[in-house]
C-alpha positions in Angstrom: -50.4 38.1 29.2 -49.0 34.7 29.6 -45.3 35.6 29.4 -45.4 37.9 32.4 -47.4 35.5 34.3 -44.8 32.7 34.0 -42.0 35.0 34.8 -42.7 35.3 38.5 -41.2 32.6 40.7 -44.4 31.9 42.5 -46.2 31.1 39.3 -43.7 28.8 37.7 -45.7 25.8 38.7 -49.0 27.2 37.7 -51.1 25.5 35.0 -50.7 28.3 32.5 -46.9 28.2 32.6 -46.9 24.4 32.4 -48.9 24.6 29.2 -46.5 27.0 27.6 -43.5 25.0 28.7 -45.1 21.8 27.5 -46.1 23.4 24.2 -42.6 24.6 23.6 -41.2 21.2 24.4 -43.6 19.5 21.9 -43.2 21.9 19.1 -39.4 21.9 19.1 -38.9 18.4 17.8 -41.7 19.0 15.2 -39.9 22.0 13.8 -36.5 20.2 14.0 -37.9 17.0 12.6 -36.8 17.8 9.0 -33.4 18.8 10.2 -33.0 15.6 12.2 -34.0 13.4 9.2 -31.6 15.3 7.0 -28.8 14.8 9.6 -29.7 11.1 9.8 -29.5 10.8 6.0 -26.2 12.7 5.9 -24.8 10.4 8.6 -26.0 7.3 6.7 -24.5 8.7 3.5 -21.2 9.4 5.2 -21.2 5.9 6.7 -21.9 4.4 3.3 -19.1 6.5 1.8 -16.7 5.5 4.5 -17.6 1.8 3.9 -17.1 2.2 0.1 -13.7 3.9 0.7 -12.7 1.1 3.0 -13.8 -1.6 0.5 -11.8 0.2 -2.2 -8.8 0.4 0.0 -9.0 -3.4 0.7 -9.4 -4.2 -3.0 -6.4 -2.0 -3.8 -4.3 -3.7 -1.1 -5.2 -7.1 -2.4 -4.4 -5.9 -5.9 -1.0 -4.6 -4.8 -0.2 -7.9 -3.1 -1.2 -9.9 -6.2 0.8 -7.6 -8.4 3.9 -8.0 -6.2 3.5 -11.8 -6.2 3.2 -11.8 -10.0 6.3 -9.7 -10.3 8.2 -12.1 -8.0 7.1 -15.0 -10.1 8.2 -13.3 -13.3 11.5 -12.3 -11.6 12.1 -15.9 -10.7 11.7 -17.0 -14.3 13.9 -14.1 -15.5 16.6 -14.7 -13.0 16.7 -18.4 -13.7 16.9 -17.8 -17.5 19.7 -15.2 -17.0 21.7 -17.5 -14.7 21.4 -20.2 -17.4 22.6 -17.7 -20.0 25.5 -16.9 -17.8 26.4 -20.6 -17.4 26.1 -21.0 -21.2 28.4 -18.0 -21.8 30.9 -19.4 -19.4 30.8 -22.7 -21.2 31.3 -20.9 -24.5 34.3 -19.0 -23.0 35.9 -22.3 -22.0 35.4 -23.7 -25.5 36.8 -20.5 -27.0 39.9 -20.7 -24.8 40.4 -24.3 -25.7 40.1 -23.5 -29.4 42.5 -20.5 -29.0 45.0 -22.7 -27.1 44.8 -25.2 -29.9 45.3 -22.5 -32.4 41.9 -23.0 -34.1 40.5 -19.5 -33.2 41.9 -16.0 -32.9 42.2 -14.1 -29.7 39.3 -11.9 -30.7 36.8 -14.8 -30.3 38.1 -15.3 -26.7 37.6 -11.6 -26.0 34.1 -11.7 -27.4 33.3 -14.7 -25.3 34.7 -12.9 -22.2 32.5 -9.9 -23.0 29.5 -12.2 -23.3 30.2 -13.7 -19.9 30.4 -10.3 -18.3 27.2 -9.1 -20.0 25.5 -12.3 -18.9 26.6 -11.8 -15.3 25.5 -8.2 -15.3 22.1 -9.3 -16.6 21.9 -12.0 -14.0 22.7 -9.4 -11.2 20.1 -7.0 -12.6 17.5 -9.7 -12.5 18.5 -10.5 -8.9 18.2 -6.7 -8.0 14.8 -6.6 -9.6 13.7 -9.6 -7.5 14.9 -7.9 -4.3 13.1 -4.7 -5.2 9.9 -6.7 -5.8 10.4 -8.5 -2.4 10.4 -5.0 -0.8 7.3 -4.1 -2.8 5.6 -7.3 -1.5 6.6 -6.5 2.0 5.1 -3.0 1.7 2.0 -4.3 0.0 1.5 -6.7 3.0 1.5 -3.7 5.3 5.2 -3.6 6.3 6.9 -0.3 6.5 10.4 -0.2 5.2 11.4 2.8 7.4 10.6 0.7 10.6 12.9 -2.1 9.4 15.6 0.4 8.7 15.2 2.0 12.1 15.4 -1.4 13.8 18.5 -2.3 11.9 20.1 1.0 12.8 19.2 0.5 16.5 20.9 -2.9 16.5 24.0 -1.3 15.1 23.8 1.5 17.7 23.0 4.2 15.2 20.3 6.8 16.3 17.6 7.2 13.6 
């Protein structure tokens, strides 16, 4: 009986107990070999999945920055056009006032021109607001956090966040 033989302290270094100990040590990796390979494959797959997720995150970040830059470019064109429209409406109002003062046009044409000026200014301000919102979107797309900026501004003013 080999198990009882190896159980005594005096026989732990005997040849028979060494064989059993060596045999158990050699067979353990053989029986776990499939599990180790499976763990390795699972680890490699997890690593590859993490890499793919990282690449997708980077691509999305670049896309967000590109979208924000495109929006800012469009906002610039829109804001310029609306400012020009406001300037044209102001010129039209001046002409309507001159014509009214000369008696060539009724007061209604002056009121309509004033309304057009106000509408043009509102549109210009809306374009400016859209541009500012897209500036914030670009800041966030570049990795900035709006709440950190707000906290710093409040700290400068002495307000606790």
